Steps between C-alpha positions, in 0.01 A plus 500: 500500500624848417387678815787694644687387805533865606876485459529710189808681378608825654433790265592866485231666709527805280413318186174602344229232460484314170866569438713219374765411765684231306401310191167308553442678832262794555440686829112528527474659851765675693538497882281808532231340289504189720468713815207690354324175402544356850353817657202492261430133565530558879232782477284271282515213752396733788207652288369173362492330851360821667794490742722215611280302735568132429746567216795264478773544238674189374799518267566206261849365521730630362422802299185608684659512849692820464204664326266386788744637758508837318123506478468439876755770580331747273150429637632538847649842407163611343289387801739634760648357817176487684365220271604146566750348252353273232585129532762399241544150373722307255378206289700243308267338244748266331335179632164621380587567139315301233826431317665323786470164316689641212803619690635420849437782742678541832375782732791732571311795648305551817124516553412709794126590546461712816154387600194298421362650176135405566282801441787724396540708188818360342696701245735274311796686357732397212734689275389368165170343389545286201304172433317517833620151609703634795201682629282191465759307704494774755125475541539128561785556748292754697235244581741350753471815707131559525217627274541871432195713440663632179822459305637800302804510272756772465780490239759744386483378131218337314666364186203319352497146355256357754422131487245512789218741574698707756495885508693727737315752719806742523754548221819712488509481119346305223784394274425316172781247441594218261550150629869535391551781759567502869393770752748569777363689804697643788476800736735680252264458200334278243695374202373325186749237377469345164638144486775435255532157351869390504 
């Protein structure tokens, strides 16, 4: 799957979006753009849920974890110190993927769900939404931790090519891509990388 691991290349933060960095590599969002998208999504989460009562934010390992942490930090700043901090979880879905029979999968990251999710409003967070299969696996994995009242999805990049009927509730940027391209997301920016056949 071409979803980013969140460990994209470091780029010149002064580079303008859509500028070619090296052959076959284009900076789509700079660091400031990523920061603005995170702030916007944080406001949207608060508005959609009419506050934060019962909201739990869960980052998908690996690329969604840093984004979930940034969202929680930003929401806490918006709401102020008098509001309780939002519960933050991490979820490894590798054993719940529907292609596990096609390739051996060994969990190498941690799942840490802070509380029983029964009745909560869970916001799943990932860096890139592609086919939708990782999100489907996450929905299956969440069942181990209780039945939420709702599950919402926040992503930095929606790159299209869905294979399942899954749609994000919060999007940093819709980015049309080809299947021969990878999207690399990090706190420093979003890069579109065209694969080169050797």
